C-alpha positions as CSV (number, residue, x, y, z in Angstrom):
1,X,-15.3,5.3,6.8
2,X,-11.8,6.5,7.6
3,X,-8.3,6.1,6.0
4,X,-7.6,3.5,8.7
5,X,-10.7,1.6,7.6
6,X,-9.3,1.7,4.0
7,X,-5.9,0.3,5.0
8,X,-7.5,-2.5,7.1
9,X,-9.8,-3.4,4.2
10,X,-6.8,-3.6,1.7
11,X,-4.9,-5.8,4.2
12,X,-7.8,-8.1,4.8
13,X,-9.6,-8.2,1.4
14,X,-6.8,-7.4,-1.0
15,X,-8.7,-4.8,-2.9
16,X,-9.0,-1.1,-3.5
17,X,-12.6,0.2,-4.2
18,X,-13.6,-3.3,-5.3
19,X,-10.6,-3.9,-7.6
20,X,-7.7,-6.3,-6.9
21,X,-5.4,-8.9,-8.3
22,X,-6.2,-10.1,-11.8
23,X,-8.0,-6.8,-12.8
24,X,-7.1,-5.1,-16.1
25,X,-5.6,-1.6,-16.2
26,X,-8.9,-0.3,-17.5
27,X,-10.7,-1.6,-14.4
28,X,-8.2,0.1,-12.1
29,X,-8.7,3.3,-14.1
30,X,-12.4,3.1,-13.7
31,X,-12.0,2.9,-9.9
32,X,-9.2,5.3,-9.3
33,X,-9.4,7.7,-12.3
34,X,-7.2,8.5,-15.3
35,X,-4.7,10.7,-13.4
36,X,-1.7,8.5,-13.0
37,X,1.8,7.9,-14.3
38,X,2.4,4.8,-16.5
39,X,5.8,3.3,-16.4
40,X,6.2,0.5,-19.0
41,X,9.2,-1.7,-19.4
42,X,10.2,-5.2,-20.0
43,X,6.7,-6.2,-21.0
44,X,5.3,-5.0,-17.7
45,X,3.4,-1.9,-16.7
46,X,3.7,0.0,-13.4
47,X,0.8,2.4,-12.9
48,X,1.5,5.0,-10.2
49,X,-1.5,6.8,-8.6
50,X,0.6,8.3,-5.8
51,X,-0.8,6.5,-2.7
52,X,-1.5,3.4,-4.8
53,X,0.9,1.7,-7.1
54,X,-0.2,-1.2,-9.4
55,X,1.9,-3.7,-11.3
56,X,0.6,-5.4,-14.5
57,X,1.9,-8.2,-16.7
58,X,0.3,-10.1,-19.6
59,X,-1.8,-12.9,-18.3
60,X,-0.4,-15.1,-21.0
61,X,2.1,-14.5,-23.8
62,X,0.6,-11.8,-26.0
63,X,-2.4,-11.7,-23.7
64,X,-4.1,-8.8,-21.9
65,X,-2.4,-7.1,-19.0
66,X,-3.7,-7.9,-15.6
67,X,-2.7,-6.9,-12.1
68,X,-0.2,-9.2,-10.4
69,X,0.5,-7.0,-7.4
70,X,-0.2,-3.6,-5.9
71,X,0.8,-1.5,-2.9
72,X,-0.6,1.3,-0.8
73,X,2.5,3.4,-0.3
74,X,1.7,5.2,2.9
75,X,5.3,6.5,3.3
76,X,4.6,8.9,0.4
77,X,2.1,10.9,2.4
78,X,4.7,12.1,4.9
79,X,6.6,14.1,2.3
80,X,4.0,14.7,-0.4
81,X,0.9,16.4,0.8
82,X,-0.3,17.5,-2.6
83,X,-4.0,16.7,-3.3
84,X,-3.0,14.4,-6.2
85,X,-1.1,12.0,-3.9
86,X,-4.4,10.5,-2.8
87,X,-6.7,9.7,-5.8
88,X,-9.9,11.7,-5.5
89,X,-12.1,8.6,-5.4
90,X,-10.3,7.4,-2.3
91,X,-10.6,10.9,-0.7
92,X,-14.3,10.9,-1.4
93,X,-14.8,7.5,0.0
94,X,-12.5,7.7,3.1
95,X,-11.9,11.3,3.9
96,X,-8.6,12.8,4.8
97,X,-5.4,10.6,4.8
98,X,-2.9,11.4,7.6
99,X,0.8,11.4,6.8
100,X,1.5,8.7,9.4
101,X,-0.3,5.5,10.4
102,X,0.8,3.8,13.6
103,X,1.0,0.0,13.2
104,X,-0.8,-0.5,16.6
105,X,-3.8,1.3,15.2
106,X,-3.9,-0.8,12.0
107,X,-3.3,-3.9,14.0
108,X,-6.3,-3.2,16.2
109,X,-8.5,-2.6,13.0
110,X,-7.4,-5.8,11.4
111,X,-8.0,-7.8,14.6
112,X,-11.5,-6.2,14.8
113,X,-12.2,-7.6,11.3
114,X,-11.4,-11.1,12.6
115,X,-7.9,-11.5,11.1
116,X,-4.6,-12.1,12.6
117,X,-1.0,-11.6,11.4
118,X,2.4,-12.8,12.0
119,X,6.0,-11.6,11.5
120,X,7.2,-12.7,8.0
121,X,10.8,-13.5,8.9
122,X,11.8,-14.0,5.3
123,X,10.9,-10.4,4.4
124,X,12.0,-8.6,7.5
125,X,15.2,-6.6,7.7
126,X,17.0,-4.6,10.3
127,X,15.1,-1.4,9.4
128,X,11.8,-2.8,8.3
129,X,9.5,-5.5,9.8
130,X,7.1,-7.4,7.5
131,X,3.8,-8.9,8.7
132,X,1.6,-11.4,6.8
133,X,-2.2,-11.0,7.3
134,X,-4.1,-14.3,7.8
135,X,-6.2,-15.5,4.9
136,X,-4.9,-12.7,2.7
137,X,-2.2,-12.0,0.2
138,X,-1.3,-8.8,2.0
139,X,2.0,-7.9,3.7
140,X,2.3,-4.9,6.0
141,X,5.8,-3.2,6.1
142,X,6.5,-1.3,9.4
143,X,9.4,0.9,10.2
144,X,11.7,-0.9,12.7
145,X,14.6,1.6,12.6
146,X,14.0,5.1,11.4
147,X,17.8,5.7,11.2
148,X,19.1,2.5,9.5
149,X,22.4,4.2,8.4
150,X,23.3,5.4,11.9
151,X,23.5,9.1,11.0
152,X,22.3,10.0,14.5
153,X,20.4,12.8,12.9
154,X,16.8,11.5,13.1
155,X,14.3,13.7,11.3
156,X,11.7,14.6,14.0
157,X,9.2,15.1,11.1
158,X,10.3,11.9,9.4
159,X,9.3,8.3,9.9
160,X,9.2,6.9,13.4
161,X,9.6,3.4,14.7
162,X,6.2,1.7,14.4
163,X,4.9,3.7,11.4
164,X,3.3,1.7,8.6
165,X,5.4,2.1,5.5
166,X,3.2,0.2,3.1
167,X,0.5,-2.4,2.6
168,X,1.4,-4.6,-0.3
169,X,-0.7,-7.3,-2.0
170,X,1.0,-10.0,-4.1
């Protein structure tokens, strides 16, 4: 299994190591480990594992916290190559994670799993395209313009047109 297989699995199945929407913080911790940053606020909890960021809310007033959305933040790998950016359970399962993922490669992997996708025009902007994956809650964000502010000083080591920015499940 490779990192590309991981991204395709998240996009198609909406889960990370068997955990997905509706799961409690403890379940995510059992899958990804205890090394994370918790950011509480407004009755919500954001748990940041570096590559994976999870959002929790009470499932009912005063109820237990459960996941209402998560994202695989691939863009973080370009500028943060520290070992802690990719949770060790993911590294063990999928090997090395490259700092860049071309959308065409992810597209091929998703199509091979029998799913299609389409441009989500409501969530697309001039600098980022958003694609919905069929029969999934996933959205794939892809860099459309690596220089959205027109600085004419593109970073050759930075993001390039067609790079996957994130895979988000809501």
